[in-house]
C-alpha positions in Angstrom: 29.9 3.5 -4.1 26.7 3.6 -6.1 23.9 6.0 -5.3 20.7 4.2 -4.5 17.5 5.5 -6.0 14.5 4.5 -4.0 12.5 4.6 -7.2 9.1 5.2 -5.5 9.2 1.7 -3.9 6.1 0.5 -2.2 6.4 -2.2 0.4 4.0 -5.1 0.0 1.0 -4.6 2.3 0.5 -6.9 5.3 -2.2 -7.3 7.9 -2.4 -9.4 11.1 0.9 -11.1 10.2 0.0 -12.2 6.7 0.6 -11.0 3.2 -2.5 -9.5 1.7 -3.2 -11.0 -1.7 -5.5 -8.1 -2.7 -2.5 -5.8 -2.4 -1.1 -7.3 -5.6 -1.7 -5.5 -8.9 -3.4 -7.1 -11.9 -1.5 -8.2 -14.9 -2.3 -4.9 -16.6 0.4 -3.1 -14.7 3.0 -5.5 -15.9 1.9 -5.3 -19.4 2.2 -1.5 -19.4 6.0 -1.7 -18.6 8.3 -0.6 -21.5 10.9 -3.1 -20.3 11.2 -6.9 -20.0 10.3 -8.6 -16.7 12.6 -11.2 -15.2 11.8 -14.3 -13.3 13.3 -17.7 -12.6 14.2 -19.6 -15.7 12.6 -22.9 -16.9 14.6 -24.9 -14.4 12.1 -23.8 -11.7 8.9 -25.8 -12.1 7.0 -24.6 -9.0 4.2 -22.1 -8.6 4.6 -18.6 -10.1 2.6 -15.6 -9.0 2.2 -11.8 -9.6 3.1 -9.4 -6.8 3.3 -5.6 -7.2 4.5 -3.0 -9.7 5.9 0.4 -8.7 5.1 3.5 -10.7 6.4 7.1 -11.0 4.2 10.1 -10.3 3.1 10.1 -13.9 2.0 6.5 -13.7 4.9 5.0 -15.7 5.9 1.6 -14.4 9.4 1.7 -13.0 9.8 -1.7 -11.2 8.0 -4.7 -10.0 8.2 -8.2 -8.5 7.4 -11.8 -9.5 7.0 -14.6 -7.0 8.1 -18.2 -7.1 7.4 -21.1 -4.8 5.3 -20.7 -1.6 3.6 -17.4 -1.1 5.4 -16.0 2.0 3.6 -15.1 5.2 5.4 -13.1 7.9 7.7 -15.4 9.7 9.7 -15.1 12.9 13.4 -15.4 12.2 13.6 -17.7 15.2 11.3 -20.3 13.6 13.1 -23.6 13.7 10.8 -25.5 11.4 11.1 -23.5 8.2 8.7 -24.8 5.6 8.3 -21.9 3.3 10.4 -22.0 0.1 10.2 -18.9 -2.0 12.2 -16.6 -4.3 11.0 -13.2 -5.4 12.6 -11.6 -8.5 12.6 -7.8 -8.7 13.0 -6.0 -12.0 14.1 -2.3 -12.1 14.1 -0.3 -15.3 17.7 1.1 -15.9 17.7 4.8 -16.6 19.9 7.8 -16.1 19.1 10.8 -13.9 16.2 12.7 -15.3 13.7 15.5 -14.6 10.7 14.5 -12.5 7.4 14.2 -14.4 6.1 17.5 -13.0 9.4 19.3 -14.0 10.0 20.5 -10.4 13.0 18.3 -9.6 15.6 15.8 -10.6 15.1 12.0 -10.2 18.1 9.9 -9.4 19.4 7.3 -11.8 18.6 3.7 -11.1 21.4 1.3 -10.5 22.2 -2.2 -9.2 21.9 -0.6 -5.8 18.2 0.3 -6.5 17.5 -3.4 -7.2 19.4 -4.4 -4.0 17.5 -2.1 -1.9 14.1 -3.1 -3.2 15.0 -6.8 -2.7 16.3 -6.1 0.8 13.1 -4.2 1.8 10.9 -6.9 0.2 12.5 -9.6 2.3 11.9 -7.6 5.5 8.2 -7.4 4.8 7.8 -11.1 5.3 9.9 -11.3 8.5 8.9 -10.7 12.1 11.4 -10.6 14.9 10.3 -13.0 17.6 11.3 -10.7 20.4 9.1 -7.8 19.3 5.5 -7.1 20.2 3.1 -6.7 17.3 2.7 -3.0 18.0 6.4 -2.4 17.6 6.9 -4.1 14.3 6.2 -0.9 12.2 9.1 0.8 14.0 11.4 -2.2 13.5 10.4 -2.4 9.9 11.2 1.2 9.3 14.6 0.9 11.0 15.6 -2.2 9.2 14.4 -0.9 5.8 16.7 2.1 6.3 19.5 -0.3 7.1 18.8 -2.2 3.9 19.1 1.0 2.0 22.4 1.8 3.6 23.7 -1.7 2.8 22.5 -1.4 -0.8 24.4 1.8 -1.2 27.7 0.0 -0.4 27.7 -3.0 -2.6 31.5 -3.3 -2.4 31.3 -3.4 1.4 32.0 -6.4 3.6 28.4 -7.4 3.9 28.3 -8.5 0.3 30.0 -11.3 -1.6 30.2 -12.2 -5.3 28.0 -14.8 -7.0 27.8 -15.8 -10.6 24.4 -16.9 -11.9 22.9 -17.4 -15.4 20.8 -14.7 -16.9 19.3 -15.7 -20.2 21.8 -18.5 -20.2 24.8 -16.2 -19.8 26.9 -16.3 -16.5 26.4 -12.9 -14.8 27.9 -11.4 -11.7 25.7 -10.6 -8.7 26.2 -9.0 -5.4 24.9 -11.4 -2.7 24.4 -11.3 1.1 22.7 -13.5 3.7 21.1 -12.6 7.0 19.0 -14.3 9.6 16.0 -13.3 7.5 17.0 -14.9 4.2 19.2 -13.9 1.3 19.3 -10.9 -1.1 21.1 -10.5 -4.4 21.3 -7.9 -7.2 22.9 -7.5 -10.6 22.3 -6.1 -14.1 21.2 -7.6 -17.4 21.9 -6.9 -21.1 18.2 -6.1 -21.6 18.3 -2.6 -20.0 17.1 -3.6 -16.5 18.6 -4.3 -13.1 17.5 -7.5 -11.3 17.3 -8.1 -7.6 16.0 -11.1 -5.8 15.3 -12.3 -2.3 14.2 -15.6 -0.8 14.2 -18.0 2.1 14.2 -21.8 2.2 15.4 -21.9 -1.4 19.1 -21.7 -2.1 20.2 -18.8 -4.3 23.2 -20.7 -5.6 21.1 -22.9 -7.9 19.0 -20.2 -9.4 18.9 -18.8 -13.0 17.0 -15.9 -14.4 15.3 -15.3 -17.8 12.9 -12.9 -19.4 9.5 -13.9 -17.9 6.3 -14.8 -19.7 3.8 -12.8 -17.6 1.0 -15.1 -18.6 2.7 -17.9 -16.6 2.2 -15.8 -13.4 -1.3 -14.5 -13.9 
């Protein structure tokens, strides 16, 4: 079992059932990252858009997400007419355990589980259980995010299956799971990063990943 680092994750902001575009960071945050960003490869010809970057206490960029397809709004999992088609790719810098920036503690190493948890938590932010009142969603989201963390910490468990997808043109193994909310996957690259992804309305089986040109998303 891998140990999941939550790597200072920040859930995308939402208000009145919609994603808040202003919650996204500018391209500057992406350009400050010392690692390559991953997105869908050239086979995907739809819209691409920036989302958020996550930083450590010292401001260093540790992870972030790039969107593809329709920009998701919060949807009931009971919606029959599913029109949104999107895939979000999460990039997490791979690093060993290290001292915290202020020198007061030890930060956990990142792993494939880190990418799996960030992807699982991201998918939940654009899902709204139809049986819940608006005022109860925060409690539901906190509970389900904790569940996503537990699942990400057990990638060899029964909730996950194996899936091979191209990364920079090379077949690469991923951990994959589906739920009523959509799908989540996670794996590693040879470029020093872990890659997670989540989506809905777009099959994960036909996806490929490649180092992203951030200018195509700005």
